[in-house]
N, C-alpha and C positions, 0 to 999 in steps of 0.2 A: 699607441692603442694597442691593448692586450687582448688576445683573444684565447679562448679555452679550446685545447685539442679535442677533436671530434670523438675519436676513439671508437671502441665497439665493445659490445657485451660478449663475455664469454658463453658459449653454447650453452652451458649448463643452467642458464637462467630459467625461470620458470616459464612456462608457455606465454608468450606474448601475443594478445588478441591485436589483429588488424584494426583498422578503422571500424571495420564490421564485416561479417560474412558475406553478406549480400545476397547470395544465390538461394540459400536455404532458409526460409522463414524461421525464427525462434519459436520456441514452444510458448504459448500463452500461459496465463496464470492457472488456467483450468486443465490444460494438457499436461502440464509437468507432474503435478502430483498423481493424476490419474496414470501416467506413463511410469511414474516411479514405483506406483503400487504393482503394476503389472509385472514389471521387472523382478520385483521381490517374490511375487507369486510364482513367476516361472523357475526361480531358484530352489523353491520347495515342492515344486510339481513333478510327479514321475514322469509325466511326459513333456517337461519343459515348455517351449513354445508350440508344441506340435497338438495337433487333434487326432489324427488316426493315420495308420499306414494305408496307402493305396498304391496300385499299379497304374501307370500313366502310359497309356499305348499310343503308338505311332498314328493311328487313325484319329486320335483326338479324344478317343473314350477314357473314362476313369473307372477302374475296375476293383473290386475287394481284393484284399491282400493274398487270400489262399490261391494256391496253386500258380499256374503260369499263363493267365487269361490273354496274356498279349501276344502269346506265341502265334495265334492264328490271325492276329490283328496287325500285323506288320512289326512286331516287336515292341519293346518299350521298356521303361526302367521302373523300379519300385522304390519309394521314399515315402517320408512323412509330409502330410499335408498341414500347412501353418493353421494354428487354432484362430479363432475370431479376434482375440486378443492381439495376437501377433500382427494381424491383418490390419488392426487399428493403429498399432503402432507405425506401421508402414505408410500409413496416410501422414503420420506426422514426421515422416524422414527418419524413422528409427526401424531400419530393415534388419531385424534378428532372424535368426533360425534359417538363412539362406542356404539352399541345397543347389551345388554347382551343377548337378546333372538336370536340374529344372529351368535351366538359363539358356536363352539363345544368346548370340553374342551382343546384339544391340542392347539387349536388358543389362547384361553385364558391363558392358562399355559405358552405358549411362550417361551418354554425351550431353543431354539436357541439362543434367544437374552437375556437370563438371566431374563426372566419373565417380559420384557419391558412394555407389554400391561397392565399387572396388576399395574405397578408403574404408568403408564400414567392415569389408572383411578382413582388413588389417587390425582394425581395432577390436573386432570381435575375438579375433585369435587372440590379442593380447589379454583380453579380459578373462577369456577362457583359461588361459595358463596362470594368471596372476592370481585366480579368486577361485581357485579349485573348481574349475569347470563353468564359472559364472551361471547363466541360465540353464546349463547342461548340468548342473551339479547333481542331481537326481536323475537326470534323463539319459545317463551314461549306459545305462543297462536296458533303455527303451530300444529292444531289438528291431532293426528294420528301418530306422530313422533316415539313414543314408547307407549305400553301400560302398565299401571302400573302392573297389574297382571301377564303379561307375563314377564315383567323385574323381580319382586319378584320372580316367580317361577323358571325362569332360574338362577338368582342370587344365590337362595338358593341350587340349583342343583349343580352350580359350585362350591360353597364354600363346600359342603358336599364332592364333589369329591377331592377338594384340601386337606382337611382333613384326607383323606383316607390313606395318605402317612406319617405316624408320624416322620420318620426320616427327610423327607424334612421340616416338620412343625418345628422340633426342631431347625434347622438350619436357618430358616427365621421367626422366632416367631413374630418379631417386624413388619415385613411386612404382616404376616397373621392377627394380630391384626388390622392393618390399613384397610385391605382389608374387613374384618367384619365390621368395622365401616362405610365403604365407599359403599359396594354393597348392593343395596336393597334385603331384603330377610324376610321382614315381621316384623322387629324390627324397632322402632324410632331411627333416627339417633343420634349421640352424641351430648348432649345439651352442653357440654363445647365447643367443636370446634365450633358448630353454632354459639354460644353467641360471641365468639371471631371474626368470619368472618362478623357478622352481624354488629358489632362495628366498625370494620375497614371500611367496605362499607360505614356506615352513616358518619364517620369521613373523609372520602376521599371526600364527597359533602358537609359537613358542618363543617368547622374548629372549631366552637364553641363546637362541640362534642368530640374534641380531648382529653380533660382533662378526660371525662368519659371513652372514648376508652383507654386511657393508664391505668386507675384504673382497668377496667374490665380485661385488658391483663395482668397486673402485679400482682394486689392483689384483685382478685374477691371475693365477699362476699354478703350477703343477702341485705345489704344497696344499692346495686347497682340498685335494683328495685325501691325503692323510689327516687333514683337520677334520673333515666330514666324516670320515671313517671312526676317527676318535670321538667324535661327538656321539656317533651312534653307540658305541661301546659304554661310555662314560653315563650316556642317559639311558641306556638300555631301551632305546627308542625302537617301536615297531611300525615306523610311519613308512607308508609305502612311497611317498614322495621324497623321503630321506634317502631310501634305497634306489629309486630313480635316479635322484641326484648324483650318487655315489657312482652308479653304473654310467652315467653320462659323463662324469669327470674322468673315470677310468677310460672310456673310449677315446676322449679327446686327448689325454696325454700319454697313454700308454701305446696307442697304435701308431705305427710308422705312417708319417704323412704321405709317403710315395704310394703306400697301399690305396689310399682314397684317389691319389691323383692318377693313377695307372688307366682308368677307364676312359678318362679324358683323352689321354694321350692317343688312344687308339681312335676314340670318335672323332677327334679333330684333327688326324694325322694329315688330310689333305686340304686343311683351309689356311688361310693368310696368318694365323696366329701358332702354326705348328712350330716353326723354328724357336720362337720366343719360349712356348711351353716346355719344348724340349730341353732348352736352357735351364730354365726354371726347376724342371725335375732332376737335372743333373747335379744343380748346386744343391738341392735339397738332398739327394743320396749321399753327397759328399758332406754333408753336415756344415756347410758354410752359411746356411741361413739364405733365404731367397732373395738374393740382391737385385734381380731384375724383376722382383714382385710388382714394384710401380710401373715398370714398362708393360708389363702383361697386361695388368688391369687397366691401363691407357688404351692398349691395343684392343682389348675386348670391346671397351667402349666404342672405339671408332668403327670396328666391325659391325656390332650391334646396331649402331645407329646409321648405316650405310645401306645400299640395297643388297639383298642376298637372301638366302633360304632361312624361313623363320624358324625351321626346326633346329638348325645348326645353331643360330642365334640363342635359343634356348638351352642348349648345351653348354654354349659359352657363358651363359650367365649363371647357369649351375657351377661352372669351375670358378667363375669370379666371385661367387660366394665363399667358395673354399678358399681362394686365395685372400679375400679380405679376413676370413676368420682366421687363418694363420698369422696375417699382419696384426690382427688385434690382440692375439695371445703373445706373440713374439715382442710387441712395442710396450708391453705395461710398465716396464722399468728402464728408461732411458739412462745410458750411462751418464753420470754427471761429470766425470773426470774426461772430458773431451774439449778440445778447443772449440771457440765460438765458430770457426769455420766447419767444423766436424758437426756441431749441434745444429747449424744451418741446415747442412746436407741432410742430417736424419729428418729435420723438420719438413724440407720438401719432399722427400720420399713419402711421408704420411699425408702431404697435401695431394701428392698424386693419388694415393689410395682413397683418400676423400673423395677426389674426382671420379675415380673409378666407381665408387658407391654412390655417386649422383648427389652428393652433399656440396661439392664444389663443381662450377663449370669450367670449361676448358678456357673461357674467358678470363674468369677469375684466377686459375691456376696460371695463366700466361702473366697476369699482372704480378701476382705473388712471385713467380721466378724472376721477373725483371728487377723487383726490389731487392730479392735475395742476391741475384747476381752482380747487382751494383756495389753490395757490401762485400763480396767474395773477390771482387778485381782488386781489393786495396789491403795491404798490409796492416795499416792502422787508419783508424777513422775517428774524426771528431765524436765526443761522446755525445754532443746534441744532435747530430745526425744519426748516430747508432740509435739513439731512442726514438727518433722520427721513424726510421725504417722498422724497427722492432714493433712500435705501435702499428704500423701499416699491416705487418705480418700478423699481428694480433687479430687485425680484423677477420682473418680466416676462420676464427672459432665462431665468431657471429655470423658469418656467412653460413657456416654448416647449421647453425640452429635456424636461421631464417629459411632454409632450404626445406628442413623438416617440419617447420612451423607451417610453411606455406601448403603442404601436401597434407598435413594431418591435424594441424591447429583447428580449423573450423568443425571437422566431424568430432574431434576431442572435446571441444566447448559444448557441442550440442548435446552430446550424450552425456556429459557431466552435470547436466541438470537433472538427469534421472540416476545417473550412476557415477559417484565421486570418482571412482577408481579410473575412469576414463582420462581423468585430467592428468594421469601420469604417462600417457602414451609418448608424446615427443620426447620427453625425457628418456623415457626406456629405449626408444630407437637410437637416440644419440649415445647414450652410455653404453650401449651394447655394439656401438659401431666403432670405426677407426677414428672417429672424431675425439674419443677419450685418448688414445696415445698422442693423437695430434696436440691436444690441450696440454698434456703432461710436458711435450718438448717445448711449447710455447712458453709454460710458466718459468722454465729455467731461464730462457732468454728475456722475458719480460723483467723479472726479478733483477737480472744481470745489468739490463739497460737502465732501469730506474736507479740502482746502486751507482752506476757510472756517472748519471746526472744529477746526483745528490737529492733524487726524489725518493720520500718515503711516506706513503699513507699510514694513518694509525686509525685502527678501528679497535675501540676499546682497549688500547695500548698494545695491539697486535700490529706490527709493521708489515701488513699484508701488501702484495702487489697483485694478486690473480683477480682479474676481471673487475678491477676498480677503476674507474675512469672520472675525472672530474669534467662536468660539461659545463655549468654556469658558476661564475664565482659569487661568493656572498656568505653570510653568516646568519645562522637561524639558533634559537634557543626555545626549546618546547619538548613536550612529551612526544612519544613515538606513536603513529597509528599505521595499520597496513590493510591496505585496499585489496582485498583478495580477487575481486572482479571489478570490471570496468562500470558495472551496473549501480555500484553503492554511491549513494547521493549525500549522506550525511557525513560532512567535512567540517572539522574544526580548523579556522584558520590559523590557530596559535600551534597546531601540531606540525609535526615533521612526518612525513607519510612515506610509506614503500608502497609504490603503484607497480602493475604488471605492465605498464607501457608509458610512452608518452602519449596521455589521453587527448582525444580530440576536443573534449569539454572539460577543461581542467578547472576544478574549484581553487579559489585562493588557499594557500597553505604556508607556512613558515619556511618548510624546506622540502626537497623531493630526493628520495634514493629510488631510482627507476631501474625496474629489472629488464628494460629494454629501452634502448635510446630513442627508438622511433625515427623521426627525421629532423634534422636540426631547423628547418624552415617550416615546421608546422607551426600553427597559430599558438599552440600550447607552449612550445619551445621559445617563441618569440615574446610571449609575456614574461615567462620566468626569466628569459635573459634580461630584458627590459627593466624588470622590478628588482632586481638583484636577490632573486630567489635562489639560494643554493641549490644546485642539483647535480647529483653524481650516480654513476651507474654502479651496481653492486651484483655480485654472482649469488644465486639462489642458496648456494652453501652457507651464506650468511644468515638465511632466514631463521633458523633455530635460535641463534644468538640474538637477533633482533627481537623475535618474539619475547624473550625473556626480559627485554628491557621496555617493554610497553607501557609499564607504570611509572618509569623513571624519567626524570626530566634530564634531557641531554643537551650537548653542545655539539653544533654540527658548522663546519667551516669547508668552503672549497676555495681554494687560492687562485691567483691568476695564473700561476703555473700548472695547474690541475692537480695539486696535492688535496687529498681528501682527508679530513680530520673528524672523527665521530668518537664522543667520550661522554660519560656521566658529568652532567653539570657540577655535581659535589666534588669532582676531582679538580676542577678548575678553582684557583684562587679567587676570592670574593671581589678583589678590586679588578680583576681580569673580566669577571662576570659584567661588572658594573660598566666597565670600558666598552664591552662588546654590544651589551644590551641597546644601546642607543643607535647600534650601526645594523640592526637587523632590518630587513624588509618591512616588517610589522611596525617599525618605529621611525620610519622615514617622515621627513618634514613634508606635509602635503602643501601644493599649491593651488592657487585659484584658476579657474578657467578663465582665460584672456576673452573678454566680451567686447574689446575696443574696436573690432573690425565688423561685428555683425551688423547686417541690413536686412532686418525682419520686415521692412516695407517692401521689399523686393518680391512681388509675388507672380512675377511672370515666368512660366515654363522656360527653361534655357535649353537650345540644342547643345550637345555635348562639344562641339565644334567651337562654341563661343566662349566657352571657358579656359582659362590659363591658371598656371600655379598661384597666381596673385589672388585669385578669388577664394582660395582656400580659408575658411573660417569667415568670410564675408558673407557670400551669396550661397555657398555650398560647401560641405566637407572637403577634406583633402584628396578623397578618393577620386570624385569627380574632377576637381580642379587639377589635380595632377595627370589625370587620363586625357582630360581635354587638352592639356598642353602636350600630351602625347601626340594628339592628333595632328598637332601643327607639324610636328617632326616626321611621324610616320602615318600619313592620312590612310595608306592601304592596308594598314595592319590592325586598325581599331574599328570594330563594329560599330555600326549607328547606336546612338545614346541620346536619351532625353533625360532632362535634370529637373526634379521638383525640389526648389529652392528651401531654404529655412523659413521663409516668410511664409509660405504656404501652410507649412505644419503648424506655425505660429497662429494663423488664422484659425486652423481647425481646432486648437485648444484655448483659444481666447474667445470661448463661448460659455453661456451659463447652461448648466445641466440640471433638470429637475428644480429650477429657479434657485439653485444654490450659487455660490460664488463662482467665478469663471475657472474652467479647469487650470489654467496657468497658475492662478492663485491658490489653488487647493495643492498643486504640485510644489510651489515655492514654500508654502506652509509646512509639508511634509518634511521636505529636505532641511529646512531650518530647524525643525524639532529634532531631527535626527542629529544634526550637528551640536546643537545645544545639549543633547545627552552624551555625544562624544567628549566635548568640551568639560562636561561636568564630571568625566571619569567612569561613565556608566560602562559595564561590561559590554562587550560586543554582542553577546547573546540577547541582552536586554534591548540594545537598540536594534537587533533583528527582529525581536518579538515585536516592536512597535512598527517597523517600516516595512517587513514581508507582507503583511495584510494590506497595507496602504498602496504598495506596488502592484499588488495583485488586483486591487479595486480600479487604480487608474489605469492599468494595462486593459482591462476588461472594457472600461469607458472608452478608451481611444479606438480598440478594436471594433466596437459595436456603433460608436457615433457615425451617423451618415455624413458623406462628403458634402461639401459646400455645392449647391447645384451648379454655380457658374463655373467653379474649378472642374467639377466633374465632366461638364459639356465641354469645357476647353481641352481637357485632357484626352478626351475621346478623339476630338479634331486632330490635336497636334500628334498623337500616337499614329493615327493613319497617315499622315504626311510624312513621319519619320520612318515608320516600319511597314506600311502597307494595309491592306484590308484585314479587319478583324478576324482572328482564327487562323490566318496565313502564316504566323510566325510566332515565336516565343521569346520571352525576355527575361532575363535575371533582375529581380527587384532587389537593389542593393542599399542596405543602410549606410549611411554616411555622416557621421556627426562631426561636430566642432570640438569634440572632446577625444580625438583619436590621432593617431600618427603625429603626435607631439613628442618634442625632445625629451620630455619628462615620463611620457606614457604613450606606448603603441596602441593598446586597445584591440589588438589584432584578434580577429574572429569572436568579439564579444557580442556585437549587434548582429541582426538577422540579415541574412540573404535569402531569398525565396527563388529557388532555381527554375528556369524554364517555364514560367507561366503563359499558357495559352488562352487567349479570350479576354476580353475588356473586363467582365466581373470578376474573373480570377485575379487580375493585375490589381485592381482596385481594393479588393480584400486583402491581397498581400502588401500593398500599400499601406494600409493601416495596422497590419501586422508589425511591419517594419518599424513604423512610427512608434508603436507599442515596445519595441524590444529593449530600448535603453531601460526601461522599468523592469525589465527582468532582474531577479534576484542575484544571478552570478554577474551580470554586468555591474550592477550596484556593488556588488562585494570586491570586484577587482577595481574598479573606477575609485571608489572611495579610499583605498588603500594610498593612492597618489594625488588625487585631486579633490578639491572641495568645490563647493557653491554648485552641486549637481542642478540645481534650479535652473541653470544657465546652459544645460546640455540641449542641443537642437539639432535633430536629425533631417538633413536633406535626404533624398532618394534618388539613386541612379538607375534609370531603366535602360539596359544594354541587352541589344538583341542577342540571342542565343547563338552560340557558334558549336557547331557539331566537331568538336576537337577529336582527333584520333589519338593525341596525347598532350598533357599539360603538365605546368610545374611551376617552379618557382627559381629564381635566379637571386643570388646575392652577388653583388660586384666586388667580392673581396675573398681573399682566402681566409675563411672561419678560423682556421687552425693557427696561422700566423699572421694574418693581417696584410700579407703580401697582396701585389695588385694582380690577382688572379680572378677568376669567376667561379663560384660554386653553384652548380645547377642540380636540383632535384626536379625529377620528372616520372611520370608513369602513365600508363595507358589511359585512355578515357577522358572524361571532362571533369573538371575541378577535382583532380586526382591527388595533390599532394598536400595542400594546406590543412586537410582535416586529419592528417596522420596516416599511418601506414608504411609499408616498407618500399620505398620509391628508388628508382635507379638515382645514384648520387655520384656526379662527375665533378671534377676539378679541371677546368680549362687554363692551362698555364698560360703565362704570358709568353713563353717561349715557343707556342704552338703545340705543344704536347697535350694530350689528355690522359689524366689519372682517374682510374675507376676507385671510387670510395665505396660504392655499395652496388650491387646487382638488384633490380626490382623483382620483388618476390611477392607480389599483390594476388589475392585469389579472384578478384573480380575487377571489372572497370564499369564506370558508369557512362551510359550513353543516353543522349536526349530521346525522350519518349514523344512520338508525335504529337499526341494529345496534351503534352505537358509532364513537367517533373522529369525523373531519371527511370532508366530500366539498368537492371546489373546484369552484366553477361559474364561469361569468363574470360579471363585475359588470354592473350595468344601464346604465352609461356615462352616466346622469344628470349634470348639472353641479352639483347640489346634494344634499348627503347629509342635513343636518339641516334638518328643515321648522320653520316658526315657532312652532308649538306645543311643539314638543320643546325648542326653545331657551328657550321661557317655563318649561316643567319644570325644565330645568337650572339657570336663574337662581333659580327658588323653592328647589330643592334645596339650592344652596349657600348662600343667605341662611339656611336653616334650620340647616345644618351649622354656621356661623359664629355662630348665636345660641346653639345648644344643645350644640355638642361640646366636650369640654374641650380646652383648646389645648394645643399641643405646642411644646417649647421646643428652639432651638439649644443648643449647648456654650456659647455665649456669653449665653445667658438670653433670646434673641430669639423672638418668637411666630414659628412657622414657618407658610407657607401649607400647603394640603393638594394630595395628589395622589388622584383619585378615579378608579376605573374603573367604566365604566357601560355600559349597552346599552339600546336599545329594542326592545320586543316588541310588535308591532301598535300602535305609539304610546304605549306604556306605559312609563315609565322604570323600568329595574332597575339595582340597586347591586351592585357585586361585590367592591369593596375600596377602603378609603380608609388612607393613610398620610401622614405629614409628608413634604414636600418638602423634603430637606436638601440644600443645596448647598455648594460649598467654602467654609469659614469661616475658615481659617488667617489670623488677622489681620495678622501681621508681614509674611507673603508678600503679601498683597493690597496692602499699603501701599506695600511695596517696588515691586511692579508698577505701582501707580498713578503712581509717579514716572516710569514710562516711557511713559505716555499722552500727555501734550501735548508732541509732538516740534516744533510749530510754534506761534506764537502765533495762537491763535483770532480770528477776527473777530467782532464782535459781531452785525452785520447783513448781509444781502446784498442788494442791490439787483437786482428783476429785470430792469430795462432796461439793466443794464449788461453788457459782454461778459465772460465767465467768465475 
């Protein structure tokens, strides 16, 4: 069995939304246009977002601006009062025009909104720099808006108080570094970020500056100063921003580094970092380059996140900003004429810098060092192992991106609704950080490892390696579409789409180019893998090229070995196209639903403990049957459950409505008509135009039909017996059809689960909603690609008592990269945390007992059970580690027991399938929610044909670590 490498996405990918930001409600359809207009009005208003200048006295009074009225009232500060429009925006979590002197610490810290205001300060600073002042464009000359000395004093005090909590600082280190760079406190702004934003602003007004902007953004260096000065002379430009940029570049590259370091040497002379700092300065003075810079930035991290004087910590962070700035500038052009061992050493240095910036955690750094050390201990390494190790190290770029996206992705997306430029914040922070030179070093090693392994991706003829990873094997032929947000609903199933993440509710499509791999065990990834839909990750640098191909028909293939091929269909020989067209996921042979086991006359409510795997497809779906089987092996780990079998649903629809034919006959007639249209060659758009309105009509009927009285009465009694008094518990109402978890079709996530329903009336309505969910358009679209005879789709329903999991996740009882007998685990904090998407902690539990970190959790919120029903979203803890050692031990023991006791499942080719298991932990105790076979794409002829595309170059047997790549 072949598995596709998991890989990671280069951090330059477009901002990838998580499953949902959760804590801050999105703007509604009325708020967004109104907020957009207010923002534009501020840009042209001489007062910006402010109403008037006032004195705010310490006795609580507000006085006119003239004179010094607060002098006799205990003192005070003067600043501008927000306008009514700005106050309205604040109600919608758009807090603009913030004056630091007006804030107490609790308002600034903003704990209830997960430090939203602090994140907004960073975003507003970026927008003001990149958009010529943004909402302050004309308000710059409005005197008295804020007093510089008051802002610096307030900013310093807020930062000092923030740094008094070392545990919080440790969990939010990237955010802390950005706040220190943003909030005025008597230290000059970051020259790197200001240079970038000035270059962007100038290029937006003068297209001829664009090449210089690109150079400053991608490969900055001392030569930029001469280029800018030449541009000013040749263009005879009198742009104040150009002059400011030239002055800033002159300051960066002309001033001696030790001049800026000297004040810190004095301030920090009696601190634990003094010796490392002195060595750093000595190396700088000798012109050797800061060889111990990585050591210094890590030592600053350790001191700032330990107990200590917060004022000293602020000085350390100011020093850290200077160290990282120097590392950024000196690291733009990695020397290519170095041995592999030397390249690895340079890469590790920048991984340390990234850790000092908060983009990597100490846990991630330790994992990366372990991988690099294993290579460095050898003189020569098999090419396959070298490739595997370099691909692991390549994850560091994705980890950096995930850290920045966690802290600033939600605020960026929220503002993007009203200010499109906000969408560039995460990219701006990353490209202006040490992640940029880190990625430059990775590119050299990734290209080398792919060459050694004989792997060469081909993107429109370009043998690129950077940021391209094959996820699912398959072939697609179609035009390209680009989904710029996750909210777009119009998806053509015949197109290949570029998507901003692995979507929680993926629509059917021919192929996927994803800008963020999400997690490999989300429902969307399982669907794509099961149906042979090719899926590969690509960097955002390819977006301009991809946009140019929007009206061109493309050929897209991902091989079993992870090679990605994307080219124009016209460049492929006609006989090749004919051979491949029959192997695309859209042209698979469909199979009929097996109805041989159905027992529709069985209408008795079934305790979960009575079911076994043999009941799947007979009385209930595989979800309930397999979970029932688990209760026999793990009775203490499965919550109480009650199963509503297929037969009760059949009774519900085997009734006449409004004197018409029984509902089940209407359903059968609708599906037969749709199949006739397909068989006659009708376009899918015509089939959908017929069936979508019919699906909506039937869905509404099922949702609104009253339950049969006898069943409703029995359900009430049995729920009380199983779960307790009404209102004292919650249940998950889970759909479970006979058309899922099949060897040919997983159906993961297509039908409805209604979480944590409290109260009998809520449960019964949710039951009808679940019965109606197979008639959802998305469920039909996916199901009809593989299965026919949809009139024989019958949902059973599993009522499973809600479990207040502290963390939850999914297991695959296999190494998804190699097919080896390991355990892949994805887990996040909270309830129902992984299967819907998001950045989960991902671990590989090796058969030798070791644990390999694949991804650190970077969620922005966690779901918790609401006592009255449904979920509530609260901030995550921010801890580096989700699964604890004893929990890992429990998972290993459970998987061993499943393999020993559970009846095996087989693929269509007779191979034993691994298991996909959903689990949670409640106060350290393992809970089990679902088990199903992990069925991946198995169409052998297509896989063999794809295999012939794998080795585009002759692979090497070994690589020598002391040779130059």
